[in-house]
C-alpha positions as CSV (number, residue, x, y, z in Angstrom):
1,M,-134.3,173.5,109.7
2,P,-137.8,174.5,108.3
3,T,-140.7,172.5,109.4
4,R,-142.6,170.2,107.2
5,R,-145.5,172.7,107.1
6,R,-143.4,175.6,106.0
7,F,-142.0,173.5,103.2
8,L,-145.7,172.7,102.1
9,A,-146.4,176.6,102.1
10,A,-143.6,176.9,99.6
11,V,-144.7,174.1,97.2
12,A,-148.4,174.1,97.3
13,T,-150.8,176.9,97.1
14,T,-154.3,175.2,96.8
15,P,-156.1,173.5,99.7
16,A,-156.0,170.2,97.9
17,L,-152.3,170.0,97.4
18,A,-151.5,171.5,100.7
19,A,-153.3,168.5,102.4
20,E,-151.0,166.0,100.5
21,A,-147.8,164.8,102.0
22,A,-144.8,167.0,101.1
23,P,-142.8,165.4,97.9
24,T,-139.6,163.6,98.7
25,L,-138.3,163.1,95.0
26,F,-137.6,166.4,92.8
27,E,-136.8,166.4,89.2
28,L,-134.8,169.5,87.8
29,R,-135.3,169.6,84.0
30,R,-133.4,172.0,81.5
31,Y,-134.9,172.7,77.9
32,R,-133.1,174.2,74.8
33,M,-135.8,175.9,72.9
34,R,-135.8,176.5,69.3
35,P,-134.9,180.2,68.8
36,G,-138.0,182.4,70.1
37,R,-140.1,179.6,70.9
38,R,-139.8,179.5,74.8
39,D,-142.9,181.8,75.4
40,T,-145.0,179.6,73.1
41,L,-144.1,176.5,75.3
42,L,-144.5,178.4,78.5
43,A,-148.1,179.5,77.3
44,M,-149.1,175.8,76.3
45,F,-147.6,174.5,79.5
46,E,-149.2,177.0,81.8
47,S,-152.7,176.7,80.1
48,V,-152.8,173.0,79.5
49,F,-150.1,170.8,80.6
50,Q,-149.5,172.2,84.1
51,D,-153.1,171.3,85.2
52,A,-152.7,167.6,83.3
53,Y,-149.4,167.0,85.4
54,E,-151.1,167.9,88.7
55,A,-154.1,165.7,87.9
56,G,-151.9,162.8,87.2
57,G,-150.2,163.1,90.6
58,T,-147.1,165.5,89.4
59,R,-146.7,168.4,91.3
60,I,-145.0,171.5,89.5
61,V,-142.9,173.3,91.9
62,G,-141.1,175.9,89.8
63,S,-141.0,177.1,86.2
64,F,-138.4,179.7,85.1
65,R,-137.4,181.7,82.2
66,D,-133.4,181.8,82.2
67,L,-132.5,185.5,82.5
68,D,-128.9,184.8,80.7
69,D,-130.3,182.6,77.7
70,A,-133.5,183.5,76.0
71,D,-134.0,180.2,74.6
72,R,-133.7,178.1,77.9
73,W,-136.7,177.0,80.1
74,V,-135.8,175.4,83.3
75,W,-138.6,173.7,85.6
76,I,-138.9,171.6,88.6
77,R,-141.5,168.6,89.0
78,A,-142.0,166.7,92.1
79,F,-143.3,163.6,93.4
80,P,-144.6,162.1,96.6
81,D,-141.8,159.4,96.4
82,A,-139.8,157.5,94.0
83,V,-142.2,154.6,93.6
84,Q,-144.8,157.2,92.4
85,R,-142.9,158.9,90.0
86,G,-143.4,156.3,87.2
87,P,-147.1,156.0,87.3
88,A,-147.4,159.9,87.7
89,L,-145.5,160.6,84.5
90,A,-147.3,157.7,82.8
91,N,-150.6,159.4,83.7
92,F,-149.4,162.7,82.1
93,Y,-147.9,161.3,79.0
94,G,-151.1,159.2,78.5
95,S,-153.5,162.1,79.1
96,A,-155.7,163.6,76.3
97,A,-153.8,167.0,77.1
98,W,-150.6,165.8,76.1
99,V,-151.7,163.4,73.3
100,A,-153.3,166.4,71.7
101,G,-150.7,169.0,72.4
102,R,-147.5,167.0,72.0
103,E,-146.6,167.8,68.5
104,A,-147.0,171.2,68.8
105,A,-145.0,171.5,72.2
106,N,-142.0,169.1,70.6
107,A,-141.9,171.6,67.5
108,T,-140.5,174.3,70.1
109,I,-138.0,172.2,71.7
110,A,-134.3,171.9,70.4
111,D,-132.9,169.7,73.2
112,V,-133.5,168.4,76.7
113,A,-130.8,167.9,79.1
114,P,-130.9,164.7,81.2
115,A,-133.2,165.1,84.3
116,L,-131.4,165.8,87.6
117,L,-133.3,163.5,90.1
118,L,-133.0,165.0,93.7
119,R,-134.1,164.5,97.2
120,S,-134.2,167.4,99.7
121,H,-131.3,168.3,101.8
122,Q,-132.7,171.5,103.2
123,E,-136.4,172.2,102.6
124,G,-137.8,175.1,100.7
125,L,-138.9,178.4,102.8
126,P,-141.9,180.4,101.8
127,P,-141.1,183.9,100.7
128,A,-140.2,186.5,103.0
129,D,-141.5,189.4,101.0
130,A,-144.0,190.2,98.3
131,A,-141.5,191.1,95.7
132,P,-143.2,191.8,92.3
133,A,-140.2,190.3,90.4
134,P,-138.4,187.8,92.3
135,V,-135.2,185.9,90.9
136,F,-133.8,182.7,91.9
137,V,-130.5,181.5,91.5
138,I,-130.0,177.7,91.3
139,T,-126.3,176.4,91.3
140,V,-125.5,172.9,90.1
141,H,-122.4,171.5,91.9
142,P,-121.2,168.3,89.7
143,L,-119.6,166.3,92.3
144,A,-116.6,163.9,92.2
145,P,-117.9,160.5,93.4
146,Q,-115.5,160.0,96.3
147,H,-116.8,163.5,97.7
148,A,-120.4,163.0,97.2
149,A,-121.5,161.6,100.4
150,A,-119.7,164.2,102.6
151,F,-120.4,167.2,100.3
152,P,-123.6,168.3,102.1
153,A,-121.7,168.5,105.5
154,F,-119.1,170.3,103.7
155,F,-121.6,172.8,102.2
156,D,-123.4,173.3,105.6
157,A,-120.1,173.8,107.4
158,T,-118.0,175.9,104.8
159,V,-120.2,177.3,101.9
160,A,-123.4,178.2,103.9
161,P,-121.6,180.3,106.5
162,T,-120.1,182.1,103.7
163,L,-123.5,182.8,101.9
164,S,-124.9,183.9,105.3
165,A,-122.2,186.4,105.7
166,L,-123.3,187.9,102.5
167,G,-126.9,188.3,103.9
168,V,-128.1,185.3,101.8
169,A,-130.5,182.7,103.5
170,P,-130.7,179.4,101.6
171,F,-133.8,178.9,100.0
172,A,-133.5,175.0,99.5
173,S,-130.9,172.5,98.7
174,F,-130.9,169.1,97.2
175,V,-128.7,166.1,96.6
176,S,-128.7,163.3,93.9
177,D,-131.1,160.6,94.3
178,T,-129.5,157.4,93.3
179,R,-132.5,155.1,93.2
180,P,-133.2,153.5,89.8
181,N,-135.1,155.6,87.0
182,A,-138.8,154.6,87.3
183,F,-139.5,156.1,84.0
184,P,-136.7,155.2,81.9
185,R,-138.1,156.4,78.5
186,Q,-136.8,159.9,79.8
187,P,-133.0,159.6,80.7
188,V,-131.6,161.0,83.9
189,H,-128.1,162.3,84.7
190,E,-126.1,159.6,86.2
191,G,-123.4,161.4,88.2
192,P,-123.8,162.9,91.8
193,V,-124.8,166.6,92.0
194,F,-125.6,169.0,94.7
195,V,-128.0,171.6,94.0
196,S,-128.4,175.0,96.1
197,V,-131.3,177.5,95.6
198,Q,-131.4,181.3,96.6
199,R,-134.0,183.6,96.3
200,F,-133.9,187.4,95.8
201,A,-136.4,190.1,95.7
202,S,-135.0,191.6,92.5
203,R,-132.7,191.3,89.7
204,A,-130.4,193.7,91.1
205,A,-130.0,192.0,94.6
206,C,-129.4,188.7,92.7
207,D,-126.5,190.4,90.6
208,A,-125.0,191.9,93.6
209,F,-124.9,188.7,95.5
210,I,-123.3,186.9,92.5
211,E,-120.6,189.5,92.4
212,A,-120.0,189.3,96.1
213,R,-120.2,185.4,96.1
214,Q,-117.3,185.6,93.4
215,A,-115.1,187.7,95.6
216,A,-116.1,185.9,99.0
217,W,-115.1,182.6,97.5
218,R,-111.7,183.4,96.2
219,G,-109.0,181.6,98.1
220,K,-110.0,179.1,100.8
221,V,-113.7,178.3,99.7
222,Q,-113.0,178.4,96.1
223,A,-110.1,175.9,96.4
224,A,-112.1,173.5,98.9
225,L,-114.9,173.5,96.4
226,A,-112.7,172.8,93.6
227,R,-111.1,169.6,95.1
228,R,-114.6,168.1,95.6
229,L,-116.1,169.0,92.1
230,A,-116.1,166.8,89.0
231,G,-116.6,170.1,86.6
232,P,-117.5,173.7,86.8
233,L,-120.3,175.0,88.6
234,E,-123.6,175.8,86.6
235,T,-125.2,178.8,88.0
236,M,-128.7,179.8,86.7
237,R,-130.4,183.2,87.2
238,L,-134.1,182.6,86.8
239,Q,-137.3,184.6,86.7
240,P,-140.4,182.5,87.8
241,A,-143.1,182.2,85.3
242,P,-146.7,183.3,86.2
243,R,-147.9,179.8,87.5
244,S,-144.6,179.1,89.3
245,R,-145.2,178.0,92.9
246,W,-141.7,179.1,93.8
247,R,-141.9,182.9,93.4
């Protein structure tokens, strides 16, 4: 299991953030943009909003373009704990940066999926290479409620070895955080999920993995997974934006 220090290396890149405690609550967010407006919002986010988030106590862990959907932006924000999430978000949405830019930002957004509130199951690893164009695969497993508690152990015992046999080391994984929503003005997903993350040095390596995974899962793993899921897997191929910490 990665150490807490290695986790900090993956999610913090400045001395000030590295001195903070590692976050324990994560929020996976998926935005549907108006056609052709994703890069407009990304530019605003990286030039103005990201710093305002950080100043208010929210850490931006990842920001990604979806390689399979030109109008989807996926990002991850993190908090020291569940108690501090509400005040940190209130700080951002009350900031001068957001008040000045919210109309322009909202004009680029068509829809926002309910956030996935998560806590770490396996902590993020720092990159093993200096790849110029890394690609992340984030897979959301919607879980049948009766299997939610046991699913992480099933994943570690059954799914992870299959991935390892394909030469893929897990980057991070997460389970649902079921504590009350401390910022109710923004809805969160209610059902249990398990989220796995893999990182690849290139798009070609990512695509080869997805193809090999489909073949390797046929039969025993696929059937065992299906019994534990409440719906189909959601697999996202994602390219980090310039200021994404995960890269």
